[in-house]
The first five atom37 places (N, CA, C, CB, O) and aatype in JSON, in Angstrom:
{
  "aatype": [12, 5, 19, 16, 11, 10, 19, 16, 16, 4, 6, 10, 11, 2, 4, 14, 16, 9, 18, 0, 16, 3, 1, 7, 16, 10, 10, 13, 5, 7, 6, 16, 14, 16, 2, 8, 7, 10, 11, 9, 14, 3, 8, 6, 16, 10, 19, 6, 9, 14, 16, 6, 10, 9, 1, 11, 0, 9, 1, 3, 2, 10, 9],
  "atom_mask": [
    [1, 1, 1, 1, 1],
    [1, 1, 1, 1, 1],
    [1, 1, 1, 1, 1],
    [1, 1, 1, 1, 1],
    [1, 1, 1, 1, 1],
    [1, 1, 1, 1, 1],
    [1, 1, 1, 1, 1],
    [1, 1, 1, 1, 1],
    [1, 1, 1, 1, 1],
    [1, 1, 1, 1, 1],
    [1, 1, 1, 1, 1],
    [1, 1, 1, 1, 1],
    [1, 1, 1, 1, 1],
    [1, 1, 1, 1, 1],
    [1, 1, 1, 1, 1],
    [1, 1, 1, 1, 1],
    [1, 1, 1, 1, 1],
    [1, 1, 1, 1, 1],
    [1, 1, 1, 1, 1],
    [1, 1, 1, 1, 1],
    [1, 1, 1, 1, 1],
    [1, 1, 1, 1, 1],
    [1, 1, 1, 1, 1],
    [1, 1, 1, 0, 1],
    [1, 1, 1, 1, 1],
    [1, 1, 1, 1, 1],
    [1, 1, 1, 1, 1],
    [1, 1, 1, 1, 1],
    [1, 1, 1, 1, 1],
    [1, 1, 1, 0, 1],
    [1, 1, 1, 1, 1],
    [1, 1, 1, 1, 1],
    [1, 1, 1, 1, 1],
    [1, 1, 1, 1, 1],
    [1, 1, 1, 1, 1],
    [1, 1, 1, 1, 1],
    [1, 1, 1, 0, 1],
    [1, 1, 1, 1, 1],
    [1, 1, 1, 1, 1],
    [1, 1, 1, 1, 1],
    [1, 1, 1, 1, 1],
    [1, 1, 1, 1, 1],
    [1, 1, 1, 1, 1],
    [1, 1, 1, 1, 1],
    [1, 1, 1, 1, 1],
    [1, 1, 1, 1, 1],
    [1, 1, 1, 1, 1],
    [1, 1, 1, 1, 1],
    [1, 1, 1, 1, 1],
    [1, 1, 1, 1, 1],
    [1, 1, 1, 1, 1],
    [1, 1, 1, 1, 1],
    [1, 1, 1, 1, 1],
    [1, 1, 1, 1, 1],
    [1, 1, 1, 1, 1],
    [1, 1, 1, 1, 1],
    [1, 1, 1, 1, 1],
    [1, 1, 1, 1, 1],
    [1, 1, 1, 1, 1],
    [1, 1, 1, 1, 1],
    [1, 1, 1, 1, 1],
    [1, 1, 1, 1, 1],
    [1, 1, 1, 1, 1]
  ],
  "atom_positions": [
    [[4.11, 16.76, -1.86], [3.0, 15.91, -1.48], [3.09, 15.64, 0.02], [3.01, 14.6, -2.3], [4.14, 15.27, 0.53]],
    [[1.99, 15.82, 0.71], [1.89, 15.51, 2.14], [1.41, 14.07, 2.28], [0.92, 16.5, 2.88], [0.4, 13.69, 1.68]],
    [[2.11, 13.25, 3.08], [1.78, 11.83, 3.23], [1.55, 11.52, 4.7], [2.92, 10.94, 2.66], [2.33, 11.93, 5.56]],
    [[0.46, 10.8, 4.99], [0.11, 10.41, 6.35], [-0.05, 8.9, 6.42], [-1.19, 11.12, 6.82], [-0.78, 8.32, 5.61]],
    [[0.64, 8.24, 7.37], [0.49, 6.8, 7.53], [-0.9, 6.49, 8.07], [1.59, 6.23, 8.48], [-1.32, 7.06, 9.08]],
    [[-1.61, 5.58, 7.4], [-2.94, 5.18, 7.86], [-2.89, 3.88, 8.67], [-3.87, 5.01, 6.67], [-3.41, 3.81, 9.78]],
    [[-2.26, 2.87, 8.09], [-2.24, 1.55, 8.74], [-1.02, 0.78, 8.25], [-3.56, 0.76, 8.45], [-0.59, 0.92, 7.11]],
    [[-0.48, -0.04, 9.15], [0.68, -0.86, 8.81], [0.55, -2.2, 9.5], [1.99, -0.16, 9.22], [-0.27, -2.37, 10.4]],
    [[1.35, -3.16, 9.08], [1.34, -4.47, 9.73], [2.36, -4.55, 10.85], [1.59, -5.56, 8.72], [2.4, -5.55, 11.58]],
    [[3.19, -3.53, 11.0], [4.15, -3.49, 12.1], [4.63, -2.05, 12.28], [5.34, -4.45, 11.84], [4.26, -1.17, 11.5]],
    [[5.43, -1.83, 13.26], [5.92, -0.48, 13.53], [7.31, -0.24, 12.96], [5.94, -0.24, 15.02], [7.91, 0.81, 13.21]],
    [[7.84, -1.19, 12.21], [9.14, -1.02, 11.58], [8.98, -0.26, 10.27], [9.81, -2.39, 11.33], [7.85, -0.09, 9.79]],
    [[10.08, 0.21, 9.7], [10.03, 0.99, 8.46], [9.62, 0.17, 7.25], [11.37, 1.61, 8.21], [8.88, 0.68, 6.4]],
    [[10.07, -1.05, 7.13], [9.94, -1.79, 5.89], [8.84, -2.84, 5.92], [11.23, -2.44, 5.56], [9.08, -3.99, 5.55]],
    [[7.65, -2.46, 6.35], [6.51, -3.36, 6.37], [5.42, -2.83, 5.45], [5.97, -3.53, 7.82], [5.39, -1.64, 5.16]],
    [[4.54, -3.72, 4.97], [3.43, -3.23, 4.16], [2.65, -2.15, 4.91], [2.5, -4.39, 3.79], [2.3, -2.31, 6.08]],
    [[2.38, -1.05, 4.22], [1.75, 0.12, 4.83], [0.87, 0.81, 3.81], [2.81, 1.09, 5.38], [1.15, 0.79, 2.62]],
    [[-0.22, 1.42, 4.29], [-1.07, 2.26, 3.45], [-0.96, 3.69, 3.96], [-2.57, 1.76, 3.46], [-1.08, 3.95, 5.16]],
    [[-0.73, 4.61, 3.03], [-0.62, 6.03, 3.34], [-1.71, 6.79, 2.6], [0.78, 6.58, 2.97], [-2.14, 6.37, 1.53]],
    [[-2.16, 7.91, 3.16], [-3.05, 8.84, 2.48], [-2.24, 10.06, 2.07], [-4.26, 9.25, 3.39], [-1.3, 10.45, 2.77]],
    [[-2.6, 10.67, 0.94], [-1.92, 11.89, 0.5], [-2.88, 13.07, 0.57], [-1.36, 11.72, -0.92], [-4.09, 12.9, 0.68]],
    [[-2.31, 14.26, 0.5], [-3.15, 15.45, 0.48], [-3.77, 15.68, -0.9], [-2.34, 16.67, 0.9], [-4.44, 16.69, -1.12]],
    [[-3.54, 14.75, -1.83], [-4.13, 14.85, -3.16], [-5.35, 13.94, -3.3], [-3.09, 14.49, -4.23], [-5.9, 13.77, -4.39]],
    [[-5.79, 13.35, -2.16], [-6.95, 12.47, -2.19], [-6.64, 11.1, -2.76], [0.0, 0.0, 0.0], [-7.53, 10.44, -3.29]],
    [[-5.39, 10.67, -2.66], [-4.98, 9.36, -3.16], [-4.37, 8.53, -2.03], [-3.99, 9.51, -4.32], [-4.09, 9.04, -0.94]],
    [[-4.17, 7.25, -2.32], [-3.53, 6.35, -1.37], [-2.22, 5.86, -1.96], [-4.46, 5.15, -1.03], [-2.11, 5.65, -3.17]],
    [[-1.22, 5.68, -1.11], [0.05, 5.07, -1.49], [0.16, 3.75, -0.75], [1.27, 6.02, -1.15], [-0.19, 3.64, 0.42]],
    [[0.66, 2.73, -1.45], [0.8, 1.41, -0.87], [2.27, 1.02, -0.85], [-0.04, 0.37, -1.64], [2.94, 1.06, -1.88]],
    [[2.76, 0.64, 0.31], [4.13, 0.13, 0.44], [4.03, -1.38, 0.61], [4.89, 0.79, 1.65], [3.3, -1.87, 1.48]],
    [[4.75, -2.11, -0.22], [4.73, -3.56, -0.12], [5.8, -4.15, -1.02], [0.0, 0.0, 0.0], [6.64, -3.44, -1.56]],
    [[5.76, -5.44, -1.17], [6.72, -6.15, -2.0], [6.41, -5.92, -3.48], [6.71, -7.66, -1.68], [5.24, -5.8, -3.86]],
    [[7.44, -5.85, -4.31], [7.27, -5.79, -5.75], [7.3, -7.22, -6.27], [8.37, -4.9, -6.42], [8.36, -7.85, -6.27]],
    [[6.15, -7.74, -6.72], [6.12, -9.12, -7.18], [6.83, -9.29, -8.53], [4.68, -9.61, -7.27], [6.9, -8.36, -9.33]],
    [[7.33, -10.49, -8.76], [7.96, -10.83, -10.04], [7.31, -12.1, -10.57], [9.51, -11.0, -9.9], [6.57, -12.77, -9.86]],
    [[7.6, -12.42, -11.8], [7.09, -13.65, -12.41], [5.57, -13.76, -12.36], [7.7, -14.85, -11.74], [5.04, -14.85, -12.15]],
    [[4.87, -12.64, -12.54], [3.41, -12.64, -12.49], [2.77, -12.81, -13.86], [2.93, -11.37, -11.86], [1.58, -13.08, -13.95]],
    [[3.53, -12.65, -14.93], [3.02, -12.86, -16.27], [2.17, -11.73, -16.82], [0.0, 0.0, 0.0], [1.6, -11.87, -17.9]],
    [[2.06, -10.63, -16.11], [1.25, -9.5, -16.56], [2.11, -8.52, -17.35], [0.59, -8.78, -15.36], [3.32, -8.42, -17.13]],
    [[1.5, -7.79, -18.26], [2.19, -6.74, -19.0], [1.81, -5.4, -18.37], [1.84, -6.78, -20.53], [0.69, -4.92, -18.55]],
    [[2.74, -4.81, -17.65], [2.52, -3.56, -16.93], [3.27, -2.46, -17.67], [2.99, -3.67, -15.43], [4.45, -2.64, -17.98]],
    [[2.62, -1.32, -17.97], [3.33, -0.22, -18.63], [4.53, 0.23, -17.8], [2.37, 0.96, -18.86], [4.55, 0.1, -16.58]],
    [[5.53, 0.77, -18.49], [6.76, 1.2, -17.82], [6.52, 2.24, -16.74], [7.73, 1.76, -18.84], [7.28, 2.31, -15.78]],
    [[5.47, 3.04, -16.86], [5.22, 4.1, -15.88], [4.36, 3.62, -14.7], [4.55, 5.28, -16.55], [4.0, 4.42, -13.84]],
    [[4.03, 2.33, -14.65], [3.24, 1.76, -13.56], [4.0, 0.62, -12.9], [1.88, 1.26, -14.08], [5.01, 0.15, -13.41]],
    [[3.5, 0.19, -11.74], [4.12, -0.93, -11.04], [3.04, -1.71, -10.29], [5.23, -0.45, -10.07], [1.94, -1.2, -10.09]],
    [[3.36, -2.88, -9.89], [2.5, -3.68, -9.01], [3.12, -3.68, -7.63], [2.33, -5.13, -9.55], [4.34, -3.69, -7.48]],
    [[2.26, -3.67, -6.6], [2.73, -3.79, -5.22], [1.86, -4.84, -4.56], [2.66, -2.41, -4.46], [0.63, -4.78, -4.65]],
    [[2.48, -5.79, -3.9], [1.75, -6.85, -3.22], [1.71, -6.55, -1.73], [2.4, -8.23, -3.48], [2.74, -6.35, -1.09]],
    [[0.48, -6.52, -1.18], [0.31, -6.27, 0.25], [-0.63, -7.33, 0.81], [-0.26, -4.83, 0.51], [-1.44, -7.89, 0.07]],
    [[-0.53, -7.63, 2.1], [-1.39, -8.64, 2.71], [-2.86, -8.19, 2.73], [-0.92, -8.95, 4.13], [-3.15, -7.02, 2.98]],
    [[-3.75, -9.11, 2.48], [-5.18, -8.82, 2.56], [-5.55, -8.3, 3.94], [-6.0, -10.08, 2.23], [-6.42, -7.44, 4.08]],
    [[-4.89, -8.82, 4.96], [-5.19, -8.39, 6.34], [-4.94, -6.9, 6.53], [-4.34, -9.19, 7.34], [-5.59, -6.28, 7.36]],
    [[-4.01, -6.31, 5.78], [-3.76, -4.88, 5.89], [-4.98, -4.08, 5.43], [-2.51, -4.49, 5.05], [-5.35, -3.09, 6.06]],
    [[-5.6, -4.51, 4.34], [-6.83, -3.85, 3.86], [-7.95, -4.05, 4.87], [-7.25, -4.42, 2.46], [-8.69, -3.1, 5.18]],
    [[-8.09, -5.26, 5.4], [-9.13, -5.52, 6.41], [-8.95, -4.63, 7.64], [-9.12, -7.0, 6.82], [-9.91, -4.09, 8.18]],
    [[-7.71, -4.49, 8.07], [-7.42, -3.66, 9.24], [-7.77, -2.2, 8.96], [-5.93, -3.78, 9.64], [-8.33, -1.52, 9.83]],
    [[-7.45, -1.71, 7.77], [-7.77, -0.33, 7.41], [-9.28, -0.1, 7.4], [-7.17, 0.02, 6.04], [-9.76, 0.93, 7.86]],
    [[-10.03, -1.06, 6.88], [-11.5, -0.95, 6.85], [-12.06, -1.03, 8.26], [-12.12, -2.06, 5.97], [-12.92, -0.24, 8.64]],
    [[-11.56, -2.0, 9.04], [-12.01, -2.17, 10.43], [-11.79, -0.9, 11.24], [-11.27, -3.33, 11.09], [-12.63, -0.54, 12.07]],
    [[-10.67, -0.23, 11.0], [-10.33, 0.99, 11.73], [-10.94, 2.25, 11.1], [-8.82, 1.14, 11.8], [-10.64, 3.37, 11.52]],
    [[-11.82, 2.04, 10.08], [-12.47, 3.17, 9.38], [-11.49, 4.17, 8.8], [-13.4, 3.88, 10.33], [-11.73, 5.38, 8.84]],
    [[-10.38, 3.67, 8.25], [-9.36, 4.54, 7.68], [-9.54, 4.74, 6.18], [-8.0, 3.99, 7.95], [-9.11, 5.76, 5.63]],
    [[-10.16, 3.77, 5.52], [-10.45, 3.9, 4.09], [-11.87, 3.46, 3.82], [-9.46, 3.07, 3.25], [-12.31, 3.49, 2.67]]
  ]
}
């Protein structure tokens, strides 16, 4: 899979980030929330990212 960084909240490695793939999908890097009370299948996960990251991606016409 080819991955391209679209937008991040900082230039460090471990910050919330949105990536595009060559498969026409997006990957989201962020915190894994706990104690949310949701039932998530074992093959899925939740990722928490700042709303500002989505706004920045839209503002920059990246998504």
